[in-house]
C-alpha positions as CSV (number, residue, x, y, z in Angstrom):
1,M,0.0,0.0,0.0
2,V,1.4,3.4,-1.0
3,V,0.6,6.3,1.3
4,V,1.6,10.0,0.6
5,T,2.6,11.6,3.9
6,G,3.6,15.1,2.7
7,Q,3.2,17.8,0.1
8,S,4.1,17.1,-3.5
9,K,7.4,18.4,-4.6
10,G,7.2,21.6,-6.6
11,S,3.8,22.5,-5.2
12,G,3.3,25.0,-2.4
13,D,-0.4,24.8,-2.3
14,P,-1.4,22.9,0.8
15,D,-4.8,22.1,-0.7
16,E,-3.1,19.9,-3.4
17,A,-1.3,17.9,-0.7
18,M,-2.8,14.5,0.4
19,S,-2.7,13.8,4.1
20,S,-1.9,10.3,5.4
21,S,-5.5,10.1,6.9
22,D,-7.0,10.9,3.5
23,A,-4.8,8.3,1.8
24,E,-5.8,5.7,4.3
25,D,-9.5,6.5,3.8
26,D,-9.1,6.0,0.1
27,F,-7.3,2.6,0.5
28,Q,-9.2,1.4,3.5
29,E,-10.1,-2.4,3.4
30,P,-13.8,-3.1,3.7
31,A,-14.9,-3.9,7.3
32,T,-17.1,-6.9,6.2
33,P,-15.4,-9.6,4.1
34,T,-16.9,-10.3,0.7
35,A,-18.2,-13.7,-0.3
36,T,-15.0,-14.4,-2.2
37,Q,-12.9,-13.5,0.9
38,A,-15.2,-15.7,3.1
39,G,-14.6,-18.6,0.7
40,Q,-10.9,-18.1,0.9
41,A,-11.1,-18.2,4.6
42,L,-12.1,-21.8,4.6
43,P,-9.4,-24.3,5.6
44,L,-7.1,-25.0,2.7
45,L,-5.3,-27.9,4.4
46,P,-7.0,-31.4,4.6
47,Q,-9.6,-31.4,7.4
48,Q,-8.5,-33.5,10.4
49,F,-11.1,-35.8,12.1
50,P,-11.0,-37.5,15.5
51,E,-11.4,-41.2,15.8
52,V,-14.9,-40.9,17.3
53,I,-17.2,-38.7,15.1
54,P,-20.2,-36.8,16.6
55,L,-22.8,-36.2,13.9
56,N,-25.8,-34.0,13.5
57,V,-27.9,-35.3,10.7
58,G,-30.8,-33.0,10.1
59,G,-31.1,-32.3,13.9
60,M,-30.7,-36.0,15.0
61,Y,-27.5,-36.9,16.8
62,F,-25.3,-39.9,16.2
63,T,-21.9,-41.0,17.2
64,T,-19.7,-43.5,15.3
65,R,-16.1,-44.3,14.5
66,L,-14.3,-42.6,11.6
67,S,-13.5,-46.0,10.2
68,T,-17.2,-46.9,10.0
69,L,-17.9,-43.9,7.8
70,R,-14.9,-44.8,5.6
71,R,-15.8,-48.5,5.4
72,Y,-16.6,-48.3,1.6
73,E,-14.3,-46.0,-0.3
74,D,-16.7,-45.2,-3.1
75,T,-19.5,-43.8,-0.9
76,M,-20.5,-40.2,-0.2
77,L,-19.8,-40.6,3.5
78,A,-16.2,-41.9,2.8
79,A,-15.6,-39.0,0.5
80,M,-17.0,-36.5,3.0
81,F,-14.8,-37.7,5.8
82,S,-11.7,-38.3,3.7
83,G,-10.3,-34.9,4.7
84,R,-10.6,-33.5,1.1
85,H,-13.8,-31.7,1.9
86,Y,-14.8,-29.2,4.5
87,I,-17.7,-30.2,6.7
88,P,-19.3,-27.6,8.9
89,T,-20.1,-28.2,12.6
90,D,-23.0,-27.1,14.7
91,A,-22.7,-25.1,17.9
92,E,-21.8,-28.2,19.9
93,G,-19.0,-29.2,17.5
94,R,-20.9,-32.0,15.8
95,Y,-20.3,-32.5,12.1
96,F,-23.5,-31.4,10.3
97,I,-25.1,-33.3,7.4
98,D,-28.1,-31.4,5.9
99,R,-30.3,-34.5,5.4
100,D,-33.3,-36.0,7.2
101,G,-31.8,-38.3,9.8
102,T,-34.8,-40.6,10.3
103,Y,-33.1,-43.6,8.7
104,F,-29.5,-42.7,9.2
105,G,-29.3,-45.1,12.1
106,D,-30.1,-48.0,9.6
107,I,-27.3,-46.7,7.4
108,L,-24.8,-46.8,10.3
109,N,-26.0,-50.3,11.4
110,F,-25.1,-51.6,7.9
111,L,-21.8,-49.9,7.9
112,R,-21.0,-51.2,11.3
113,S,-22.0,-54.8,11.1
114,G,-23.9,-55.4,7.8
115,D,-27.4,-55.4,9.5
116,L,-30.4,-54.8,7.2
117,P,-33.5,-52.8,8.3
118,P,-36.9,-54.4,9.0
119,R,-39.1,-55.0,6.0
120,E,-41.3,-52.0,6.7
121,R,-38.3,-49.7,6.4
122,V,-36.6,-51.3,3.4
123,R,-38.0,-48.8,0.8
124,S,-37.1,-45.7,2.8
125,V,-33.6,-47.0,3.7
126,Y,-33.1,-47.8,0.0
127,K,-33.7,-44.2,-0.9
128,E,-31.1,-43.1,1.7
129,A,-28.6,-45.6,0.4
130,Q,-29.1,-44.2,-3.0
131,Y,-28.4,-40.7,-1.7
132,Y,-25.2,-41.7,0.1
133,S,-24.2,-44.0,-2.8
134,I,-23.7,-47.1,-0.7
135,G,-23.6,-49.7,-3.4
136,P,-23.2,-52.8,-1.2
137,L,-26.3,-51.8,0.8
138,L,-28.3,-51.2,-2.4
139,D,-27.4,-54.7,-3.6
140,H,-28.5,-56.3,-0.4
141,L,-31.8,-54.4,-0.2
142,E,-32.6,-55.3,-3.8
143,D,-32.3,-58.9,-2.9
144,V,-34.9,-58.9,-0.1
145,Q,-38.6,-58.2,0.0
146,P,-40.3,-56.0,-0.9
147,L,-37.7,-54.8,-3.4
148,K,-37.0,-58.2,-4.8
149,G,-40.7,-58.7,-5.6
150,E,-40.8,-55.2,-7.1
151,K,-38.0,-56.1,-9.5
152,V,-40.2,-59.0,-10.7
153,R,-43.2,-56.8,-11.0
154,Q,-41.4,-54.2,-13.0
155,A,-40.1,-56.9,-15.4
156,F,-43.8,-57.7,-16.1
157,L,-44.8,-54.0,-16.4
158,G,-41.9,-53.5,-18.8
159,L,-44.0,-55.6,-21.3
160,M,-46.8,-53.1,-21.0
161,P,-46.8,-50.3,-23.7
162,Y,-47.3,-46.9,-22.2
163,Y,-48.2,-48.2,-18.7
164,K,-47.0,-45.0,-16.8
165,D,-48.7,-42.8,-19.4
166,H,-52.0,-44.6,-19.0
167,L,-51.8,-44.2,-15.2
168,E,-51.3,-40.5,-15.6
169,R,-54.3,-40.4,-18.0
170,I,-56.5,-42.2,-15.4
171,I,-55.6,-39.5,-12.9
172,E,-56.1,-36.6,-15.2
173,I,-59.4,-37.8,-16.5
174,A,-60.7,-38.5,-13.0
175,K,-59.5,-35.1,-11.7
176,L,-61.1,-33.3,-14.6
177,R,-64.5,-35.0,-14.2
178,A,-64.5,-34.4,-10.5
179,V,-63.8,-30.7,-10.9
180,Q,-66.3,-30.2,-13.7
181,R,-69.1,-32.0,-11.7
182,K,-68.0,-30.6,-8.3
183,A,-68.1,-34.2,-7.1
184,R,-66.2,-36.1,-4.5
185,F,-65.4,-38.9,-6.9
186,A,-65.2,-39.7,-10.6
187,K,-65.8,-42.8,-12.6
188,L,-64.1,-43.9,-15.8
189,K,-64.0,-47.0,-18.0
190,V,-60.8,-49.0,-18.3
191,C,-60.2,-51.9,-20.7
192,V,-57.6,-54.5,-19.6
193,F,-56.9,-57.2,-22.1
194,K,-54.1,-59.7,-22.4
195,E,-54.7,-61.1,-25.9
196,E,-54.6,-59.1,-29.1
197,M,-57.2,-61.2,-31.0
198,P,-60.8,-61.5,-29.9
199,I,-62.0,-64.7,-28.2
200,T,-65.5,-66.1,-28.8
201,P,-66.9,-69.5,-28.0
202,Y,-66.1,-70.5,-31.6
203,E,-62.4,-69.6,-31.3
204,C,-61.5,-70.8,-27.8
205,P,-60.5,-74.4,-28.8
206,H,-58.2,-73.2,-31.7
207,F,-57.3,-69.7,-30.5
208,N,-53.5,-70.1,-30.6
209,S,-53.4,-71.6,-34.1
210,L,-55.9,-69.1,-35.4
211,R,-53.9,-66.2,-34.1
212,F,-50.7,-67.3,-36.0
213,E,-52.4,-68.5,-39.2
214,R,-54.2,-65.2,-40.0
215,S,-52.5,-63.0,-42.5
216,E,-51.7,-59.4,-41.8
217,S,-54.7,-58.2,-43.9
218,E,-57.0,-60.5,-42.0
219,A,-55.7,-59.4,-38.7
220,K,-56.5,-55.8,-39.5
221,L,-60.2,-56.7,-39.6
222,F,-60.0,-57.2,-35.9
223,E,-58.3,-54.0,-35.0
224,H,-60.4,-51.5,-33.2
225,H,-60.6,-49.3,-30.1
226,C,-63.0,-50.1,-27.4
227,E,-65.2,-47.3,-26.2
228,V,-63.4,-46.7,-23.0
229,D,-61.2,-44.0,-21.4
230,V,-58.0,-46.0,-21.1
231,S,-56.9,-49.3,-22.5
232,F,-54.1,-51.6,-21.1
233,G,-52.7,-54.4,-23.3
234,P,-52.0,-56.6,-25.0
235,W,-49.0,-58.5,-23.5
236,E,-47.4,-61.9,-23.6
237,A,-46.6,-63.3,-20.2
238,V,-48.0,-65.7,-17.6
239,A,-49.4,-62.8,-15.5
240,D,-53.0,-62.3,-16.3
241,V,-55.6,-59.5,-16.3
242,Y,-56.1,-59.7,-12.5
243,D,-52.3,-59.3,-12.0
244,L,-52.3,-56.1,-14.1
245,L,-55.3,-54.8,-12.2
246,H,-53.5,-55.3,-9.0
247,C,-50.5,-53.3,-10.3
248,I,-52.7,-50.5,-11.4
249,V,-54.5,-50.2,-8.1
250,T,-51.2,-50.6,-6.1
251,D,-49.5,-47.8,-8.1
252,L,-52.4,-45.4,-7.8
253,S,-52.7,-46.2,-4.0
254,D,-49.0,-45.5,-3.6
255,R,-49.7,-42.0,-4.9
256,G,-52.4,-41.5,-2.3
257,I,-55.3,-42.1,-4.6
258,T,-58.3,-44.1,-3.3
259,V,-59.5,-46.4,-6.1
260,D,-62.1,-49.1,-6.4
261,H,-62.9,-51.1,-9.5
262,Q,-65.3,-53.7,-10.8
263,C,-66.0,-55.5,-14.0
264,I,-69.1,-54.1,-15.7
265,G,-69.0,-56.4,-18.8
266,V,-67.2,-56.8,-22.0
267,C,-66.8,-54.9,-25.2
268,D,-69.4,-56.5,-27.4
269,K,-68.5,-54.8,-30.6
270,H,-69.1,-56.9,-33.7
271,L,-66.1,-57.2,-35.9
272,I,-66.7,-59.7,-38.7
273,N,-68.8,-62.8,-39.2
274,H,-69.3,-64.4,-35.8
275,Y,-66.3,-62.6,-34.2
276,Y,-66.9,-60.1,-31.3
277,C,-64.4,-58.2,-29.3
278,K,-65.1,-59.6,-25.8
279,R,-62.4,-57.6,-24.0
280,P,-63.3,-57.0,-20.3
281,I,-64.4,-53.5,-19.3
282,Y,-63.8,-52.3,-15.7
283,E,-65.3,-49.3,-14.0
284,F,-62.7,-47.4,-11.9
285,K,-64.0,-45.1,-9.2
286,I,-61.5,-42.5,-8.0
287,T,-62.4,-40.9,-4.7
288,W,-60.7,-37.6,-4.1
289,W,-61.7,-36.9,-0.5
């Protein structure tokens, strides 16, 4: 810092001179550090941790060994407590993690001894394991119920064209009708069919052979859209119509939607000769409050 303490040489006018106090005012550092300066104030050296780590996870307190947090190298916790990153502490000196700590105890129990959570907490702990990138825990949870069964269910739903889009359509139609009618609930018709071709008493004994022997032009004679709001199908799997209905109701219920359904008949549209559609039609009742 350069400070002028006297008059300029060759000038006798005292008004043109700069006093030391004036110069200091011009070059005075700001009293409050800027954001950049605050960032530079953070420790530049690797952060040192004690062997026993006190934690504050979203307001819930835990205590564990440093080695427990570092058990799996490719996890977020191992990276956080590697010393390469600065972790803030609360007023009591606990290392703070800004995350809901409800299921953090289950995370620690797995890191300590490989313990898995009870079935009713598996889904929630799985989400936390995803957040903390704990691959071994994810692998174990995916191999137990209910996640193991969910993998099988999703394999079946993967055969269903536009399944998620159709769920959204059910919700949107039911919401629109309830709002328009100022009603507590709304009803809509849903077709759920497994087979592409129609089945009639005449076809049942030879259905499989008939399906494959028909030419493309003949098959088009049977193409039509049932007079319903949403259609699910066809698919080729052992799972039947009732299995898909269970999936639909389960996924809607998981979103907090109350749904009842019942079969109200079949699509009886005449296609050609003695062939009729015969796809089952279900009435879905969505209750909003």
